[in-house]
C-alpha positions in Angstrom: 83.3 103.7 102.6 87.1 103.8 103.2 88.6 101.3 105.6 90.9 101.8 108.6 94.4 101.8 107.4 96.1 101.9 111.0 95.4 102.4 114.6 98.0 103.7 116.9 97.9 104.9 120.5 99.9 108.0 121.0 100.4 110.4 124.0 96.7 111.8 124.4 95.0 110.4 121.5 94.3 107.1 119.6 95.3 108.0 115.9 92.9 106.3 113.4 94.3 106.5 110.0 92.0 106.0 107.0 94.6 107.2 104.2 98.2 107.5 103.9 99.3 111.1 104.7 101.8 111.0 101.9 99.1 110.9 99.3 98.2 114.5 100.3 99.8 117.9 99.2 98.0 119.6 102.2 96.6 118.4 105.6 94.4 120.5 107.9 92.2 120.0 110.9 89.2 122.1 109.7 86.9 123.9 112.4 83.8 122.9 110.5 84.6 119.2 111.1 84.5 119.7 114.9 80.7 119.5 115.1 80.2 116.2 113.5 83.3 114.8 115.3 82.2 115.9 118.7 78.7 114.6 118.2 80.3 111.1 118.2 83.2 111.5 120.6 83.9 114.6 122.5 87.3 116.0 122.2 88.0 114.2 119.0 89.8 115.9 116.0 89.6 115.1 112.2 92.5 115.7 109.9 91.5 116.3 106.1 94.0 115.9 103.4 93.7 117.3 99.8 95.5 115.8 96.9 97.7 117.9 94.6 95.4 117.7 91.5 92.1 117.9 93.4 89.9 120.3 95.2 88.3 117.6 97.1 89.1 117.1 100.8 89.1 113.4 102.3 89.5 112.3 105.9 93.1 111.3 106.4 92.8 110.4 110.0 90.7 110.9 113.1 92.0 111.4 116.5 90.1 110.0 119.5 90.8 110.6 123.3 93.0 107.9 124.7 90.6 107.0 127.4 88.1 105.6 125.0 90.3 102.5 124.3 91.4 101.3 120.7 88.4 99.2 119.7 85.8 101.9 120.6 88.1 104.5 119.0 88.0 102.7 115.8 84.3 102.3 116.0 83.8 105.9 116.7 86.3 107.1 114.0 84.2 105.2 111.5 81.0 106.9 112.6 82.8 110.3 112.3 83.9 109.5 108.7 80.5 108.4 107.7 79.1 111.6 109.0 81.5 113.9 107.1 81.9 111.8 103.8 78.1 110.7 103.3 
């Protein structure tokens, strides 16, 4: 499993980054990722990235509602990535 790269609290979300966004050619927030994300943390979002030379999409970051707190957000983001990438 990929480790957490950075955790930042922003306006409404805690942004838990797993991979550097600069490594991706394209980043999206796919609708299909909403179900596994919301099953762990209601209102969360998953940003997926695709590298230039690949058809594979990987989790770039997970956004968790700010009210959860940074420690819990990191734990929930890891659970979401496990559901999506396993």
